[in-house]
C-alpha positions as CSV (number, residue, x, y, z in Angstrom):
1,M,-2.8,-45.0,-112.3
2,V,0.5,-46.6,-113.3
3,I,0.2,-45.5,-116.9
4,K,-0.7,-42.0,-115.9
5,E,2.3,-41.8,-113.5
6,T,4.6,-43.3,-116.2
7,L,3.4,-40.7,-118.7
8,R,4.0,-38.0,-116.0
9,I,7.5,-39.0,-115.0
10,N,8.6,-40.1,-118.5
11,P,6.8,-37.9,-121.1
12,L,6.8,-39.2,-124.6
13,V,8.6,-36.1,-125.7
14,P,10.1,-33.4,-123.4
15,L,8.8,-30.4,-125.5
16,L,5.5,-30.0,-127.3
17,I,5.3,-28.8,-130.9
18,P,6.0,-25.1,-130.8
19,R,3.1,-22.7,-131.0
20,E,3.1,-19.1,-132.4
21,A,1.5,-16.3,-130.6
22,S,-1.2,-14.8,-132.9
23,K,-1.3,-11.5,-130.9
24,D,0.6,-9.7,-128.2
25,L,0.1,-11.5,-124.9
26,K,0.9,-11.1,-121.2
27,I,1.0,-14.4,-119.3
28,R,2.0,-14.4,-115.6
29,G,3.8,-11.1,-115.9
30,Y,5.7,-12.1,-119.1
31,D,5.2,-10.0,-122.3
32,I,4.9,-12.3,-125.4
33,P,5.0,-10.3,-128.6
34,K,3.0,-11.4,-131.6
35,N,4.6,-14.1,-133.9
36,T,6.8,-15.3,-131.0
37,W,7.3,-19.1,-131.0
38,I,6.3,-20.7,-127.7
39,Y,7.8,-24.0,-126.6
40,V,5.9,-25.9,-123.8
41,N,8.3,-27.8,-121.6
42,V,6.2,-30.9,-120.7
43,W,9.1,-32.4,-118.8
44,A,9.4,-29.4,-116.5
45,I,5.6,-29.2,-115.9
46,H,5.5,-32.9,-115.0
47,R,8.3,-32.5,-112.5
48,N,7.2,-29.1,-111.0
49,P,7.2,-29.3,-107.2
50,N,4.5,-26.6,-107.1
51,I,2.2,-28.9,-108.9
52,W,3.3,-32.4,-107.8
53,K,4.3,-33.5,-104.4
54,D,7.7,-35.3,-104.6
55,P,7.8,-35.0,-108.4
56,G,10.9,-37.1,-108.9
57,A,9.4,-40.2,-107.3
58,F,7.3,-42.8,-109.0
59,I,4.0,-42.7,-107.0
60,P,1.1,-44.1,-109.0
61,E,-1.2,-43.6,-106.0
62,R,-1.1,-39.8,-106.5
63,F,-3.9,-40.4,-109.2
64,V,-6.3,-42.4,-106.9
65,D,-8.5,-39.4,-105.8
66,N,-7.3,-37.2,-108.6
67,E,-9.3,-36.1,-111.7
68,I,-6.2,-35.2,-113.7
69,D,-6.1,-37.1,-117.0
70,Y,-3.8,-37.2,-120.0
71,K,-6.5,-36.1,-122.5
72,G,-5.3,-32.5,-122.7
73,L,-7.8,-30.9,-120.4
74,N,-5.5,-30.7,-117.4
75,F,-2.4,-28.7,-118.0
76,E,-0.6,-30.5,-115.1
77,L,-0.4,-33.7,-117.3
78,L,0.3,-32.9,-121.0
79,A,1.5,-36.3,-122.2
80,F,-0.2,-35.9,-125.6
81,G,-0.4,-32.1,-125.8
82,S,-3.6,-30.1,-125.9
83,G,-5.9,-28.3,-128.2
84,R,-5.8,-28.5,-132.0
85,R,-2.3,-29.8,-132.0
86,M,-3.0,-32.6,-129.6
87,C,-1.6,-36.0,-130.7
88,P,-4.1,-37.5,-133.1
89,G,-2.9,-41.0,-132.2
90,M,-3.7,-40.7,-128.5
91,G,-6.7,-43.1,-128.5
92,V,-4.9,-45.8,-130.6
93,G,-1.7,-45.3,-128.7
94,M,-3.3,-45.7,-125.2
95,A,-5.2,-48.7,-126.4
96,L,-2.0,-50.3,-127.6
97,V,-0.2,-49.4,-124.3
98,H,-3.0,-51.1,-122.3
99,L,-3.0,-54.1,-124.6
100,T,0.8,-54.5,-124.5
101,L,1.0,-54.1,-120.7
102,V,-1.8,-56.6,-120.1
103,N,-0.1,-59.1,-122.4
104,L,3.3,-58.6,-120.8
105,L,1.9,-59.0,-117.3
106,Y,-0.2,-62.1,-118.4
107,R,2.5,-64.0,-120.3
108,F,5.6,-63.2,-118.2
109,D,6.7,-63.2,-114.6
110,W,9.2,-60.4,-114.0
111,K,11.9,-60.1,-111.4
112,L,15.1,-58.2,-110.9
113,P,18.4,-60.1,-111.4
114,E,19.7,-62.1,-108.4
115,G,20.9,-59.8,-105.6
116,M,19.4,-56.6,-107.1
117,E,16.9,-54.5,-105.1
118,T,14.4,-52.0,-106.5
119,R,16.4,-49.1,-105.0
120,D,19.3,-50.3,-107.2
121,V,17.4,-49.6,-110.4
122,D,18.8,-46.4,-112.0
123,L,16.0,-44.4,-113.6
124,E,18.2,-41.5,-114.7
125,E,17.5,-40.4,-118.3
126,S,19.8,-39.3,-121.1
127,Y,19.0,-36.3,-123.3
128,G,17.5,-36.2,-126.7
129,L,14.2,-36.0,-128.6
130,V,12.8,-38.7,-126.5
131,C,13.8,-39.6,-122.9
132,P,15.6,-43.0,-123.0
133,K,17.2,-44.5,-119.9
134,K,20.9,-43.5,-119.4
135,I,21.7,-47.1,-118.2
136,P,19.5,-49.8,-119.9
137,L,17.4,-51.9,-117.5
138,D,18.5,-55.4,-116.8
139,F,15.9,-57.9,-115.7
140,D,15.0,-61.6,-115.7
141,F,11.7,-62.8,-116.9
142,Y,10.0,-66.2,-116.9
143,I,8.1,-67.2,-120.0
144,Y,5.0,-69.4,-119.7
145,Y,4.1,-71.1,-122.9
146,C,0.7,-72.7,-123.6
147,H,1.0,-75.8,-125.8
148,T,-2.4,-75.0,-127.4
149,L,-1.0,-71.8,-129.0
150,K,0.2,-72.1,-132.6
151,C,3.5,-70.2,-132.7
152,N,6.4,-70.7,-135.0
153,L,8.7,-68.4,-133.0
154,W,9.1,-70.7,-130.0
155,K,9.5,-74.5,-129.9
156,C,7.1,-76.2,-127.6
157,F,8.6,-76.9,-124.2
158,E,7.2,-77.9,-120.8
159,G,7.5,-75.8,-117.7
160,V,9.3,-72.6,-117.4
161,T,12.4,-71.2,-119.1
162,I,14.4,-68.4,-117.6
163,I,15.8,-65.9,-120.1
164,N,18.0,-63.0,-119.1
165,K,17.3,-60.0,-121.4
166,K,18.9,-56.7,-121.6
167,H,16.2,-54.1,-122.2
168,V,17.0,-50.8,-124.0
């Protein structure tokens, strides 16, 4: 649910690869001549109030009793596109997202900096090919280190270390 909602509110790319109309079309009252390039605005679809209740809010629960999936069959959620031009790396990408998320949740405890509330987090995006945050997120995380792991990146230490990291 959280990953689907994240893909909905922050699509990987705001526009899909353009398509070309192979014949004259009429879609929802619009005439589309043959050879016209069509751009699908995923960002606008994912934030359409006619499709999504409170589209600007992060509400993962909206997918609890919902069959909508990101695999290109539901045009309400087009995170990876649809049809022949669907992202070929979707399966590997989603497996990596799940693996990374599980590892981040397992190995770290996350919290906002002292005195900051969740409502203070600015989720506004800047413009571009992808949708990065306008103001980078600032958070504290606690690293738990297992002495049985062989790792040359961190020196072995006991207990918990607090690191303040600026995330871009």
